[in-house]
Each structure stands twice: as structure tokens, then as C-alpha cells.
C-alpha positions in Angstrom: -106.9 132.6 -176.4 -107.5 129.3 -174.6 -107.5 127.5 -178.0 -104.2 129.1 -179.0 -102.6 128.0 -175.7 -103.9 124.5 -176.0 -102.7 124.3 -179.6 -99.2 125.5 -178.5 -99.1 122.9 -175.8 -100.0 120.1 -178.2 -97.4 121.2 -180.7 -94.7 121.4 -178.1 -95.6 118.0 -176.7 -95.5 116.4 -180.2 -92.1 118.0 -181.0 -90.6 116.9 -177.7 -91.0 113.2 -178.5 -88.2 111.6 -180.4 -89.2 108.9 -183.0 -86.2 106.8 -181.8 -87.2 106.9 -178.2 -88.8 103.6 -177.2 -89.8 104.9 -173.8 -87.3 102.8 -171.9 -85.0 104.6 -169.4 -81.3 104.8 -169.9 -80.7 103.4 -166.5 -82.2 101.2 -163.8 -81.8 101.0 -160.0 -80.0 98.2 -158.2 -79.7 97.6 -154.4 -76.3 96.5 -153.4 -75.3 94.8 -150.2 -73.5 96.7 -147.4 -70.1 95.3 -146.8 -69.1 97.3 -143.7 -70.4 99.9 -141.3 -68.5 102.5 -139.2 -70.5 104.4 -136.6 -70.2 105.6 -133.0 -70.8 103.0 -130.2 -73.3 105.4 -128.6 -75.3 108.4 -129.7 -75.7 111.7 -127.9 -79.4 112.8 -127.8 -80.0 115.9 -129.9 -76.8 115.4 -132.0 -76.3 114.6 -135.6 -74.3 111.4 -136.2 -72.4 110.4 -139.3 -72.9 106.8 -140.3 -70.4 105.5 -142.9 -71.2 102.4 -145.0 -69.1 100.6 -147.6 -70.2 98.5 -150.5 -68.6 96.7 -153.4 -69.1 98.6 -156.6 -69.4 96.0 -159.4 -68.6 98.3 -162.3 -68.1 101.9 -163.5 -71.7 101.8 -164.7 -72.9 101.6 -161.0 -73.2 105.1 -159.6 -74.4 105.8 -156.0 -77.9 107.2 -156.1 -79.5 107.1 -152.7 -80.1 105.1 -149.5 -83.0 102.8 -148.9 -84.0 103.9 -145.5 -87.1 102.6 -143.7 -87.8 103.7 -140.2 -90.1 101.8 -137.9 -90.0 103.6 -134.5 -86.4 102.9 -133.2 -85.6 100.2 -135.9 -83.9 101.5 -139.0 -83.4 99.4 -142.1 -80.7 100.7 -144.5 -79.4 99.6 -147.9 -77.4 101.3 -150.8 -79.2 102.1 -154.1 -77.2 102.6 -157.2 -78.2 103.8 -160.7 -76.9 101.4 -163.3 -76.2 102.7 -166.9 -76.2 99.5 -169.0 -75.8 101.1 -172.4 -72.4 102.4 -171.7 -69.0 100.7 -171.9 -67.8 100.4 -168.3 -64.9 98.8 -166.5 -65.8 95.8 -164.4 -64.4 95.9 -160.9 -63.4 92.9 -158.7 -62.9 94.6 -155.3 -63.8 98.3 -155.7 -64.9 99.3 -152.2 -67.0 102.5 -152.2 -67.8 104.4 -149.0 -70.9 106.6 -148.5 -72.2 108.5 -145.5 -75.5 109.6 -144.2 -76.3 111.8 -141.2 -78.8 110.8 -138.6 -80.5 113.3 -136.3 -80.7 111.6 -132.9 -84.2 112.6 -131.6 -85.2 109.5 -129.7 -84.0 108.4 -126.3 -84.5 104.7 -126.9 -81.7 102.7 -128.4 -81.5 102.7 -132.2 -81.5 99.3 -133.9 -80.0 99.4 -137.3 -80.5 96.6 -139.9 -78.0 97.0 -142.7 -78.9 94.9 -145.7 -76.2 92.4 -146.7 -77.9 90.6 -149.5 -79.9 87.4 -150.0 -79.0 84.0 -148.7 -79.3 80.6 -150.5 -82.9 80.3 -149.5 -83.9 83.7 -150.8 -84.1 85.4 -147.4 -82.8 88.9 -146.8 -79.7 88.9 -144.6 -79.0 91.9 -142.2 -76.1 93.1 -140.1 -77.8 94.3 -136.9 -76.4 96.9 -134.6 -78.0 98.3 -131.5 -76.8 101.8 -130.5 -77.7 103.2 -127.0 -78.6 106.9 -126.7 -76.9 109.0 -124.0 -78.9 111.9 -122.5 -77.1 114.6 -120.5 
């Protein structure tokens, strides 16, 4: 019985591969700079806060995928990650501003320090827009 199951798995694996498939993905990820941020001037402890970010979408081949979000105690580093589909014919945009939102659960009483990634400067250093948001406790 085990041999039959193993043989079936091997046959299914062999049939699932396409001879034209070179193993490369049909997309790649690209981090895009954040152009603007809209958020409250203070957070209420225990609440959930919406943080809106805008970024320039270079083409129709760029599709929002996720946020880069790194948390180090009260410091939060945020960027926008898009999936890019290079094998498709897509319109190129000049000033296509896209807005995305993420929700933050405020569970710390210390002020939150956000570092929104805005790209790389001429010297190859990351540039951040930094906002400190106090937390109000009732």
C-alpha cells in the first residue's frame, strides 16, 4: 500500500511540472516610498487607529501587496510593498497616487515613533519621515 501511495505521489509530481516552466516567478516585489501620511495627532490607549498612507504607483503592473512593518518596542518602521507583474502590458503612470490603510492596536502607553520610508538619498542612505504620536490614557 505504501509503495502504491509513493508511486501515485511521484506521478502527480511529475505531471504537475510544465516543460515550459523555467522556475522563475511571474512577479517580483518592490518597496515603494511613502509620499504622505494621515493619522491622528494622538492615540487613545486600548483603541484601534487607522493610519492612511499614500504612495505613487508607477504603473498598472504595480499592485499593492502588503506593508513592510518592523516593530522595535515603541518605534515602528513602515513601507509599502507592491507586487510587480513585468510580463504584462501595463500603462505607465506619472502621478497615480494610491492610498492604503492599516489598523494599529494601541496597547502601549509610551509615545509611538513611526518611521515611514521615503526612499534612498543620493548617498544610498534610507530616508524616513518620522512622526511621534503621544498616547492618552483615561
